[in-house]
C-alpha positions as semicolon CSV with decimal commas, in nm:
position;residue;x (nm);y (nm);z (nm)
1;M;2,533;8,916;4,477
2;N;2,798;8,978;4,736
3;T;2,960;9,258;4,469
4;I;3,215;9,360;4,732
5;T;3,385;9,007;4,764
6;G;3,299;8,937;4,430
7;T;3,116;8,594;4,513
8;L;2,873;8,443;4,292
9;A;2,623;8,260;4,510
10;I;2,562;8,250;4,912
11;N;2,692;7,883;4,932
12;P;3,067;7,840;4,866
13;W;2,972;7,498;4,656
14;N;2,732;7,678;4,425
15;H;2,988;7,968;4,384
16;R;3,259;7,721;4,282
17;L;3,008;7,576;3,995
18;L;2,912;7,911;3,913
19;R;3,265;8,019;3,877
20;L;3,378;7,722;3,694
21;M;3,110;7,808;3,437
22;E;3,234;8,130;3,406
23;K;3,582;8,043;3,342
24;F;3,465;7,783;3,065
25;F;3,254;8,036;2,863
26;S;3,577;8,244;2,888
27;A;3,804;8,012;2,772
28;L;3,583;7,877;2,489
29;F;3,545;8,201;2,329
30;P;3,847;8,246;2,107
31;P;3,896;7,882;1,959
32;V;3,517;7,847;1,869
33;I;3,560;8,235;1,697
34;F;3,849;8,075;1,499
35;M;3,744;7,728;1,405
36;A;3,402;7,873;1,321
37;T;3,580;8,098;1,049
38;L;3,791;7,857;0,929
39;L;3,524;7,568;0,880
40;L;3,313;7,826;0,711
41;A;3,596;7,863;0,456
42;V;3,648;7,517;0,423
43;V;3,258;7,434;0,377
44;S;3,245;7,715;0,098
45;L;3,538;7,587;-0,099
46;K;3,407;7,223;-0,083
47;E;3,067;7,353;-0,197
48;M;3,151;7,624;-0,440
49;V;2,930;7,834;-0,301
50;L;2,869;8,199;-0,156
51;A;2,571;8,186;0,013
52;P;2,676;8,061;0,334
53;A;2,994;8,290;0,404
54;V;2,768;8,608;0,266
55;F;2,482;8,539;0,486
56;S;2,711;8,480;0,771
57;F;2,872;8,807;0,740
58;I;2,523;8,969;0,701
59;F;2,397;8,818;1,004
60;L;2,702;8,885;1,209
61;A;2,716;9,255;1,114
62;A;2,339;9,277;1,210
63;G;2,387;9,110;1,534
64;L;2,641;9,356;1,616
65;L;2,472;9,636;1,508
66;V;2,186;9,522;1,744
67;C;2,476;9,530;2,033
68;R;2,612;9,841;1,952
69;L;2,250;9,998;1,934
70;V;2,052;9,830;2,240
71;F;2,302;9,747;2,510
72;K;2,490;10,076;2,511
73;A;2,623;10,067;2,868
74;D;2,708;9,663;2,846
75;R;2,822;9,698;2,479
76;G;3,100;9,488;2,537
77;K;2,944;9,175;2,740
78;A;2,649;9,196;2,456
79;I;2,929;9,166;2,181
80;R;3,108;8,891;2,348
81;L;2,779;8,715;2,425
82;F;2,634;8,710;2,049
83;L;2,970;8,658;1,921
84;Q;3,037;8,338;2,115
85;V;2,671;8,172;2,086
86;F;2,649;8,276;1,718
87;C;2,984;8,142;1,615
88;F;2,949;7,815;1,857
89;S;2,620;7,744;1,654
90;L;2,767;7,812;1,326
91;L;3,056;7,567;1,402
92;F;2,835;7,298;1,552
93;T;2,563;7,343;1,233
94;L;2,885;7,284;0,996
95;I;3,023;7,026;1,165
96;F;2,688;6,844;1,171
97;Y;2,626;6,913;0,804
98;L;2,980;6,746;0,710
99;V;2,903;6,458;0,928
100;V;2,521;6,399;0,768
101;L;2,681;6,465;0,400
102;H;2,913;6,174;0,459
103;K;2,690;5,929;0,666
104;Y;2,365;6,006;0,454
105;G;2,506;6,101;0,120
106;G;2,316;6,394;0,148
107;P;2,258;6,707;0,382
108;Y;1,957;6,547;0,549
109;M;1,882;6,260;0,773
110;G;1,677;6,089;0,542
111;E;1,303;6,163;0,476
112;S;1,328;6,461;0,778
113;D;1,140;6,751;0,838
114;S;1,468;6,978;0,717
115;Y;1,409;6,749;0,365
116;R;1,045;6,844;0,325
117;A;1,103;7,184;0,430
118;N;1,389;7,232;0,165
119;Q;1,192;7,064;-0,092
120;A;0,877;7,245;-0,057
121;A;1,065;7,552;-0,092
122;E;1,251;7,437;-0,414
123;E;0,930;7,342;-0,566
124;V;0,820;7,736;-0,543
125;L;1,145;7,869;-0,662
126;E;1,077;7,654;-1,003
127;L;0,734;7,806;-1,074
128;E;0,801;8,126;-1,311
129;G;0,600;8,500;-1,248
130;L;0,637;8,451;-0,866
131;G;0,774;8,742;-0,684
132;S;0,911;8,757;-0,372
133;R;0,592;8,843;-0,180
134;E;0,387;8,584;-0,369
135;A;0,682;8,317;-0,318
136;F;0,654;8,373;0,056
137;L;0,291;8,337;0,059
138;Y;0,222;8,073;-0,184
139;Y;0,135;7,785;0,027
140;I;-0,090;7,982;0,256
141;L;-0,262;8,124;-0,053
142;Q;-0,313;7,746;-0,155
143;G;-0,534;7,672;0,160
144;N;-0,249;7,559;0,400
145;S;-0,318;7,684;0,742
146;H;-0,037;7,481;0,936
147;G;0,237;7,727;1,099
148;N;0,501;7,534;0,953
149;W;0,386;7,677;0,592
150;Y;0,501;8,030;0,690
151;Y;0,846;7,914;0,801
152;I;0,858;7,723;0,447
153;G;0,759;8,040;0,293
154;F;1,015;8,233;0,512
155;V;1,307;7,973;0,370
156;T;1,161;8,033;0,011
157;L;1,196;8,422;0,061
158;L;1,581;8,353;0,186
159;Y;1,656;8,161;-0,126
160;R;1,503;8,412;-0,357
161;I;1,703;8,697;-0,191
162;S;1,972;8,469;-0,263
163;H;1,897;8,486;-0,595
164;A;1,858;8,873;-0,607
165;M;2,211;8,899;-0,468
166;G;2,316;8,723;-0,768
167;I;2,412;8,410;-0,576
168;N;2,300;8,045;-0,606
169;H;2,090;7,954;-0,273
170;H;2,211;7,708;-0,017
171;N;1,992;7,509;0,252
172;L;2,298;7,627;0,504
173;V;2,132;7,982;0,481
174;P;1,797;7,891;0,685
175;R;2,046;7,708;0,913
176;L;2,246;8,012;0,992
177;V;1,910;8,231;1,053
178;N;1,860;7,990;1,339
179;S;2,227;8,063;1,469
180;L;2,138;8,430;1,482
181;M;1,821;8,331;1,662
182;L;2,008;8,160;1,916
183;A;2,239;8,441;1,984
184;L;1,962;8,698;1,980
185;L;1,790;8,477;2,225
186;A;2,103;8,453;2,434
187;L;2,091;8,825;2,474
188;V;1,698;8,817;2,572
189;A;1,773;8,564;2,822
190;W;2,041;8,775;2,977
191;R;1,867;9,091;3,086
192;F;1,530;8,892;3,135
193;A;1,738;8,705;3,413
194;A;1,861;9,012;3,536
195;L;1,501;9,170;3,540
196;A;1,410;8,836;3,709
197;G;1,655;8,915;3,997
198;C;1,986;8,747;3,909
199;G;2,305;8,924;3,959
200;D;2,500;9,077;3,691
201;R;2,741;8,815;3,622
202;V;2,490;8,524;3,697
203;S;2,232;8,679;3,432
204;L;2,527;8,668;3,209
205;L;2,598;8,309;3,288
206;C;2,187;8,243;3,229
207;G;2,253;8,399;2,855
208;Y;2,539;8,203;2,775
209;M;2,344;7,849;2,895
210;S;2,032;7,937;2,704
211;G;2,206;8,046;2,398
212;L;2,439;7,748;2,409
213;W;2,201;7,506;2,550
214;P;2,276;7,136;2,362
215;I;1,924;7,075;2,225
216;S;1,868;7,449;2,109
217;V;2,212;7,391;1,909
218;F;2,178;7,056;1,772
219;R;1,787;7,157;1,688
220;S;1,932;7,476;1,495
221;A;2,139;7,275;1,273
222;F;1,835;7,167;1,089
223;I;1,578;7,363;0,888
224;R;1,319;7,395;1,138
225;R;1,124;7,681;1,283
226;D;1,222;7,606;1,657
227;A;1,486;7,836;1,719
228;I;1,292;8,123;1,588
229;F;1,008;8,051;1,753
230;A;1,202;8,017;2,098
231;F;1,357;8,356;2,063
232;F;1,006;8,559;1,965
233;L;0,847;8,359;2,234
234;L;1,086;8,483;2,494
235;A;1,098;8,822;2,352
236;A;0,715;8,864;2,411
237;V;0,708;8,728;2,739
238;F;1,009;8,960;2,854
239;L;0,867;9,283;2,674
240;F;0,534;9,232;2,843
241;I;0,690;9,173;3,199
242;R;0,914;9,463;3,147
243;F;0,624;9,678;3,027
244;L;0,460;9,626;3,354
245;K;0,762;9,679;3,573
246;N;0,843;10,033;3,399
247;E;1,220;9,933;3,377
248;K;1,250;10,110;3,093
249;R;1,042;10,395;2,903
250;V;0,790;10,232;2,691
251;N;0,847;10,318;2,319
252;L;0,729;10,257;1,988
253;V;0,998;10,027;1,872
254;S;0,975;9,779;2,204
255;L;0,624;9,809;2,150
256;G;0,628;9,710;1,764
257;L;0,851;9,460;1,861
258;F;0,639;9,292;2,115
259;F;0,328;9,253;1,892
260;F;0,545;9,158;1,586
261;S;0,663;8,907;1,846
262;V;0,329;8,776;1,910
263;V;0,220;8,763;1,554
264;V;0,528;8,531;1,479
265;V;0,436;8,316;1,769
266;S;0,092;8,285;1,711
267;S;0,145;8,232;1,351
268;L;0,404;7,930;1,362
269;R;0,243;7,776;1,652
270;L;-0,130;7,623;1,644
271;G;-0,297;7,757;1,946
272;F;-0,048;7,953;2,098
273;L;-0,228;8,306;2,037
274;A;-0,484;8,158;2,299
275;I;-0,192;8,025;2,517
276;L;0,000;8,400;2,524
277;S;-0,315;8,546;2,574
278;G;-0,412;8,331;2,879
279;L;-0,040;8,367;3,046
280;F;-0,037;8,756;2,982
281;V;-0,372;8,758;3,130
282;L;-0,201;8,571;3,457
283;I;0,064;8,795;3,434
284;A;-0,147;9,119;3,424
285;G;-0,363;8,938;3,714
286;L;-0,052;8,903;3,918
287;Y;0,012;9,257;3,863
288;F;-0,282;9,410;3,969
289;Y;-0,377;9,169;4,250
290;G;-0,001;9,205;4,397
291;G;-0,037;9,595;4,473
292;I;0,281;9,649;4,260
293;N;0,390;9,989;4,362
294;N;0,401;10,169;4,010
295;K;0,292;10,498;3,989
296;N;0,337;10,480;3,597
297;L;-0,012;10,499;3,488
298;L;0,130;10,407;3,112
299;S;0,211;10,050;3,236
300;R;-0,122;9,992;3,404
301;I;-0,331;10,121;3,073
302;M;-0,085;9,872;2,856
303;A;-0,144;9,565;3,097
304;G;-0,522;9,612;3,056
305;M;-0,513;9,691;2,698
306;I;-0,288;9,418;2,577
307;A;-0,472;9,148;2,744
308;V;-0,812;9,282;2,615
309;L;-0,667;9,324;2,267
310;L;-0,521;8,938;2,275
311;L;-0,833;8,819;2,411
312;S;-1,035;8,975;2,137
313;A;-0,782;8,842;1,885
314;V;-0,856;8,472;2,031
315;L;-1,231;8,529;2,021
316;A;-1,213;8,660;1,639
317;V;-1,001;8,391;1,523
318;N;-1,229;8,141;1,683
319;V;-1,535;8,270;1,538
320;R;-1,342;8,332;1,179
321;N;-1,251;7,955;1,191
322;N;-1,555;7,833;1,334
323;Y;-1,389;7,691;1,641
324;I;-1,689;7,764;1,858
325;G;-1,917;7,444;1,950
326;D;-1,754;7,123;1,823
327;K;-1,414;7,282;1,778
328;L;-1,372;7,385;2,134
329;L;-1,202;7,041;2,155
330;I;-0,928;7,103;1,922
331;L;-0,681;7,054;2,186
332;N;-0,808;6,710;2,241
333;E;-0,751;6,659;1,855
334;V;-0,397;6,794;1,891
335;V;-0,338;6,565;2,179
336;E;-0,471;6,276;2,002
337;H;-0,224;6,347;1,703
338;Y;0,071;6,365;1,884
339;T;-0,045;6,054;2,086
340;D;-0,117;5,849;1,769
341;R;0,177;5,978;1,556
342;R;0,423;5,887;1,850
343;G;0,243;5,594;1,995
344;G;0,118;5,427;1,730
345;F;0,289;5,077;1,592
346;G;0,568;5,194;1,371
347;A;0,607;5,504;1,527
348;E;0,919;5,725;1,456
349;N;1,234;5,701;1,733
350;P;1,090;5,386;1,954
351;G;1,199;5,442;2,302
352;I;1,062;5,525;2,643
353;G;0,852;5,829;2,459
354;V;0,665;5,577;2,259
355;S;0,598;5,352;2,547
356;I;0,453;5,629;2,757
357;F;0,254;5,762;2,466
358;R;0,104;5,411;2,420
359;L;-0,008;5,399;2,824
360;P;-0,384;5,541;2,901
361;M;-0,397;5,915;2,932
362;Y;-0,448;5,938;3,327
363;I;-0,110;5,734;3,374
364;S;0,081;5,911;3,033
365;L;0,041;6,268;3,121
366;P;0,205;6,270;3,482
367;M;0,506;6,012;3,315
368;R;0,546;6,278;3,035
369;L;0,601;6,520;3,292
370;L;0,817;6,333;3,521
371;Y;1,057;6,232;3,211
372;A;1,075;6,530;3,064
373;N;1,327;6,619;3,322
374;I;1,559;6,321;3,195
375;D;1,490;6,384;2,817
376;P;1,682;6,321;2,597
377;A;1,793;6,042;2,805
378;P;2,202;6,026;2,848
379;I;2,214;5,703;2,691
380;P;2,537;5,701;2,453
381;S;2,476;5,662;2,069
382;S;2,705;5,485;1,772
383;F;2,625;5,785;1,576
384;L;2,863;6,005;1,784
385;I;2,727;6,349;1,713
386;L;2,386;6,256;1,840
387;N;2,536;6,236;2,208
388;Y;2,562;6,590;2,210
389;R;2,186;6,618;2,254
390;W;2,197;6,480;2,619
391;L;2,448;6,693;2,773
392;G;2,195;6,943;2,890
393;T;2,003;6,693;3,045
394;L;2,304;6,599;3,306
395;F;2,316;6,970;3,416
396;W;1,930;7,009;3,427
397;F;1,916;6,645;3,609
398;M;2,129;6,786;3,855
399;C;1,972;7,117;3,931
400;L;1,646;6,959;3,972
401;P;1,591;7,046;4,346
402;V;1,717;7,391;4,275
403;L;1,473;7,434;4,005
404;Y;1,189;7,280;4,207
405;K;1,270;7,482;4,510
406;T;1,264;7,807;4,315
407;V;0,954;7,745;4,171
408;F;0,755;7,653;4,527
409;H;0,930;7,941;4,697
410;G;0,882;8,175;4,388
411;L;0,506;8,117;4,410
412;F;0,478;8,260;4,756
413;L;0,713;8,545;4,742
414;P;0,560;8,901;4,735
415;A;0,437;9,000;4,408
416;D;0,536;9,369;4,496
417;K;0,899;9,264;4,551
418;F;0,957;8,981;4,314
419;F;0,694;9,015;4,034
420;A;0,939;8,970;3,749
421;L;1,039;8,644;3,944
422;K;0,689;8,521;4,005
423;S;0,575;8,613;3,629
424;T;0,896;8,384;3,497
425;V;0,751;8,094;3,738
426;I;0,408;8,101;3,612
427;T;0,558;8,092;3,262
428;F;0,765;7,825;3,330
429;L;0,489;7,601;3,456
430;V;0,252;7,672;3,193
431;L;0,485;7,625;2,914
432;F;0,648;7,290;3,083
433;I;0,308;7,123;3,148
434;L;0,117;7,230;2,840
435;I;0,448;7,138;2,575
436;N;0,504;6,794;2,748
437;G;0,140;6,719;2,826
438;I;0,066;6,778;2,443
439;T;0,345;6,657;2,249
440;F;0,652;6,537;2,465
441;E;0,904;6,637;2,201
442;E;1,250;6,717;2,277
443;A;1,235;6,971;1,958
444;H;1,014;7,151;2,160
445;Q;1,174;7,188;2,453
446;P;1,371;7,534;2,373
447;M;1,041;7,705;2,446
448;Y;1,052;7,668;2,791
449;I;1,417;7,577;2,870
450;P;1,535;7,946;2,881
451;F;1,254;8,037;3,173
452;G;1,380;7,729;3,372
453;L;1,732;7,835;3,345
454;M;1,669;8,148;3,479
455;L;1,500;8,000;3,795
456;I;1,812;7,728;3,815
457;F;2,051;8,015;3,823
458;F;1,861;8,256;4,033
459;G;1,853;7,931;4,305
460;L;2,197;7,862;4,258
461;E;2,273;8,252;4,350
462;R;2,046;8,283;4,632
463;Q;1,977;7,930;4,827
464;N;2,207;7,886;5,102
465;V;2,200;7,504;5,024
466;S;2,464;7,311;4,803
467;Y;2,351;7,136;4,496
468;I;2,578;6,853;4,602
469;R;2,348;6,824;4,917
470;Y;2,066;6,671;4,670
471;F;2,226;6,390;4,549
472;P;2,043;6,150;4,771
473;F;1,728;6,316;4,618
474;L;1,837;6,274;4,281
475;G;1,922;5,935;4,358
476;A;1,584;5,859;4,446
477;F;1,443;6,032;4,140
478;A;1,655;5,842;3,940
479;A;1,546;5,502;4,089
480;L;1,186;5,613;4,066
481;A;1,228;5,681;3,703
482;L;1,406;5,369;3,631
483;A;1,137;5,166;3,826
484;L;0,855;5,324;3,613
485;Y;1,066;5,246;3,288
486;L;1,064;4,907;3,272
487;P;0,660;4,857;3,317
488;A;0,636;5,126;3,091
489;K;0,806;4,952;2,831
490;L;0,662;4,627;2,911
491;L;0,293;4,755;2,880
């Protein structure tokens, strides 16, 4: 970035776009704070409960404390970013809650994941003689091994804490945790973008966009683990890359947060211990192979130790759970699970996704990667609040050429000068291909979206070609998607 003239990008059209985004986020700040506070008071009075207001204050205080302790030099920027993302997510969650309450007569959209998670937590609360630890581990101790049971245990623990504080629990509390996670994710994305090579103002824009991404905000209004998982996944990758670059001194706090993030990620999602291990081995290989000029022996030792430790953990888990031999095909079982669930007759949310899952695998997989760039499709819904989901699709689609160009050039840049950027490209490609190749669900997009946004903002800042010049390419891409859409629906 040209810090003398204050331009945000080399190309004037890209500068205008980024400057417009800056003005938008700046103007959004005061009304969001006011409306979130007002609506929180309205909901608390309407429901006659204290839990949402009390936990909002606790999470807000915790986030502000993090900003003061971690972001000392940029404390003001960090506090503003955290407040805006937290309050916007809180505002959307409250609006969504009231809309669903009015439409469905309850706080859930039918027999949804949110409903099932809350019911499971309620069942544990009704059991007598269980402490907080036993309540948290109840379903795990019953032999349930799916990662979602850890999340349900966490929801149960939140409800137990509410009772310990002398207030009734409420299903908004776990949704408020999601708002907190999005705000913390925005802070990490901000620093990650700076680490990857973005300028100060562009990095901050990346943080805002990552935290306010429509799909992420929409899904945070549910009782789901997606926001928690996305934050810890981003934090784990960020800390690993920062350890290697030695941007800051390695300390026990950051090291503890790194391993805790790995534990959370590997616990909440099946197979992610292996995915993280493979990803870190790739990044560590890039670090050693790229000849990074880093004289800090500690960084090199840590890279090797973390890679060996994670690979050992994968092997230990595999041996313990007897995944060796016949169960090496567990990835194929997972793919078949999502294929049957989404492609079977009577599948939920029928549409192009279901049609793609019903195609032969050699056709279905490439089409999943293609349509992942325009999912959720910008098709208006009569249920107005659902239309918020696809606002991010418009920005992502408009910036697709910028993303593709950054990914392509990023793979061939010298690793000694662009190590963090190349690591971000590798992470994005691995997660984008695996997630869309296996599940192809919009709820899982927040896992890779922050990495893609970093690459988009890096391209908007550095590329000398305007995003407007890519509109013919986008028209051709849209025509191709439409041409493939009709055969997929008919087959």
